[in-house]
N, C-alpha and C positions, 0 to 999 in steps of 0.2 A: 097177331098184333099185340096182344096182351103180353106174350112172352118176350117180345122185343122191348116193350116198355120196362119190364122187370129187369132185363139184362142191362139196359142202359142206366137204370137207376141203382144197380148193384153197387158201384163205387161210392155213390152218395150215401147209401145205407150203411156201408162199411165205415165211412168217415164219421157219420152221425153216431154209430155204435161206439166207436173209439172215443169220440168226444163225450158221450154219455158216461163211459167208464172213467174217463179222466175227471169229469166234473164230480162224479160220485166219490172218487178218491179224495179230491180236494175238499168236498163237504165233510167227509169223515175226519180228515186231518184238521180242518177248520173248527169243527165242533169240539174236538179234543183240546185244541189250543185255546179256544174261546172259553171253555169251562175253567181252565186255570186262570186265564186273564180276568174273567168275570168274578171269580172268587177274590182275586187280588183287588180289583176295583171295588167290590162290595166292602171289603175290609177298610180300604182307604176312604170310602164314602162314610162309613160308620165312624171312623176316627175323625173325619172332617166335621161331621155333625156334632160329635161329642165336644169338639174344641170350638164349635160355633164358627167354623170357616165356611160360610155359606157359598161364597163364590167358587171355592175349590170343589165343594160338594156338587154344585151345579155343573161345573166343567166335567167332572168325572161321570156324573149322570148323563150328560150329553154324549160322552165317549161310549158309555154303556149302550145308550140308545142307538148310536151309529153302528156299534158291533152287532146288535140284534138285527138292524136293517140290512147289513151286509149278509148275515146268515140267511135272512129271508129272501134276499135277491138271488143268492146262489142257488137256493132251492127252486126258485121260479125259473132260473135258467135250465136246471135239470128237467123240470116238468115240461118246459117248452121243447127241449130236445126230444124227450120221450113222445110228446105229441106229434112232432114232425115225423118221427120214425113210424108211429102208428098210422099217420095219414099216407105215408109213402108206401108202406107194405100192404095196405088193403087194396 
């Protein structure tokens, strides 16, 4: 019975593993791109504060916060997929 359950769950495990690899690749690309974008936003915020453009500094700060939130959410998706794989394989 246990062997039958493992055989039937094998396609699901394969799909979850592929999704895990894809999400991991997306996270690596996203972190590389976010580093460059965050550096640009940081410089823009610094220039906005120096020129006393508070609204623009706030908007850029909100964009930075949204970027960090997106990074955290993609990491949570990866952890969720890994948790599903662990629950199925045991």
